[in-house]
C-alpha positions as CSV (number, residue, x, y, z in Angstrom):
1,M,124.7,68.8,92.6
2,K,127.9,70.8,92.9
3,C,129.0,73.8,91.0
4,E,132.1,76.0,91.1
5,Y,132.1,79.4,89.6
6,N,134.9,81.6,88.2
7,D,134.6,84.1,91.2
8,G,135.5,81.2,93.7
9,I,132.0,80.5,94.9
10,K,131.2,76.8,95.5
11,V,127.6,75.5,95.9
12,N,126.7,72.1,97.0
13,Y,123.0,71.2,97.0
14,S,122.6,67.5,97.8
15,G,119.8,67.9,100.4
16,P,121.3,70.4,102.7
17,L,122.8,73.5,100.9
18,Q,126.2,74.6,101.4
19,I,127.8,77.7,99.9
20,T,131.4,78.6,100.3
21,K,134.1,80.9,99.0
22,G,137.4,80.8,100.9
23,D,137.1,82.7,104.2
24,E,134.6,85.1,102.7
25,V,131.4,83.0,102.5
26,N,130.3,80.1,104.6
27,V,126.6,79.3,104.6
28,F,125.0,76.0,105.5
29,I,121.3,75.3,105.6
30,K,119.8,72.0,106.7
31,E,117.3,70.7,103.9
32,A,114.2,70.9,106.2
33,L,115.0,74.5,107.1
34,I,115.5,75.9,103.5
35,P,112.7,78.3,102.8
36,D,110.0,77.1,100.4
37,D,110.7,79.8,97.8
38,I,114.4,79.1,97.7
39,K,113.9,75.4,97.8
40,S,111.7,75.5,94.8
41,D,114.4,77.4,92.8
42,L,117.1,74.9,94.0
43,D,114.9,72.0,93.0
44,K,114.3,73.5,89.6
45,A,118.1,74.1,89.1
46,L,118.7,70.5,90.0
47,Y,116.0,69.2,87.6
48,K,117.4,71.3,84.8
49,N,121.0,70.4,86.0
50,S,121.7,74.2,85.6
51,C,124.6,75.8,87.5
52,G,123.4,79.1,86.3
53,D,120.0,78.6,88.1
54,L,121.7,77.2,91.1
55,R,123.8,80.3,91.4
56,K,120.7,82.4,91.3
57,A,119.3,80.4,94.2
58,A,122.6,80.7,96.1
59,D,122.7,84.5,95.6
60,A,119.2,84.7,97.0
61,V,120.3,82.7,100.1
62,T,123.3,85.0,100.7
63,D,121.2,88.1,100.1
64,R,118.8,86.9,102.8
65,Y,121.1,85.4,105.3
66,G,124.4,87.1,104.6
67,N,127.7,85.5,103.9
68,R,127.9,83.6,107.1
69,A,125.1,81.3,108.5
70,C,124.5,77.9,109.8
71,I,120.9,77.0,110.0
72,H,120.6,73.5,111.3
73,E,117.7,73.3,113.9
């Protein structure tokens, strides 16, 4: 599932999670390393096909890890 928002944030959740916004935000988390609480929210957003819910989950990720993170191992 991919969503783009008016403020330039792009979220791609297709197993791994990628959140980008120009040079300001670049977060990548491998699927197996997404925390369970956030993964649950992402899966709910995917099930409901809700970009609004996907954005809430993405905001929770950037609140937890900051605007730059690469979690892959």
